[in-house]
N, C-alpha and C positions, 0 to 999 in steps of 0.2 A: 506607412511604408509596407508594401507587400512582402511576405516572407516566401522563401523557396521551400520546396517539399522537405529538404533536409532539416531546415530550421523548425518546421512544423513537427516533424518526427521527433526531433530532440526535445521540443517543448512537451510533446505527449509523453515521452519517456520520463522527463523530469516530473511532470504532473503525476504520472502513475507511481513513481518511486515515492514521492511525497505523500500521496494518499495512503499507500500501503504502510509506510513508516509511521504515519499518524495513527492508523488503525492498530498497529503493533504497540505503539506507545500507550494508547488508551487501554488496550487489553492488559498490558503489563502493569500499568498504574492500578487498574481495577483489581487484578490478582494480588498485588502487594498490599493494597488498601484492605481487602477482605482478610488477608493473612494477618495484617497488623491489628485488625479488629478482633482477632481470635477465632475467626471462622476458618476451619480447616480446609485447605485447598489441596487438591490432587496435583502432584507434580507433573502428571501427564497433561494437565490442562494449561500449563504455563505456555504463553504464546510463543510462536516460532517466528523468528525474523524473516521477512519476505525474501524469497529467492530471486535470482535473476530471471528465471523462467516465469515466475508470477508477475514480475514487473513487465517483462516483454509481452505477456499475454494481456495484461490490462492496457498497456500502451497500444497494442494492436486493436483492442476493442475500442479505445478512444479514437484511433485513426479511422477505423471503419465507421464509427458513429459520425465523425466529422465529414467523411466523404459520402455519407448517405447510403452506405451499403447495408 
């Protein structure tokens, strides 16, 4: 079944959000693992949760890639 542009955009937003959240979770786990292992971590290096703007930018990039721009 073909999807309309709104459904495709929503799918790209969901995909972008999931990708960025996964990257955040991996960075957070790595930071906490190193900290638990006794390796001193700089609090400034703690990962920042993805913002709406970052999600929108990645979704726009995905849409552009899908449309061949």
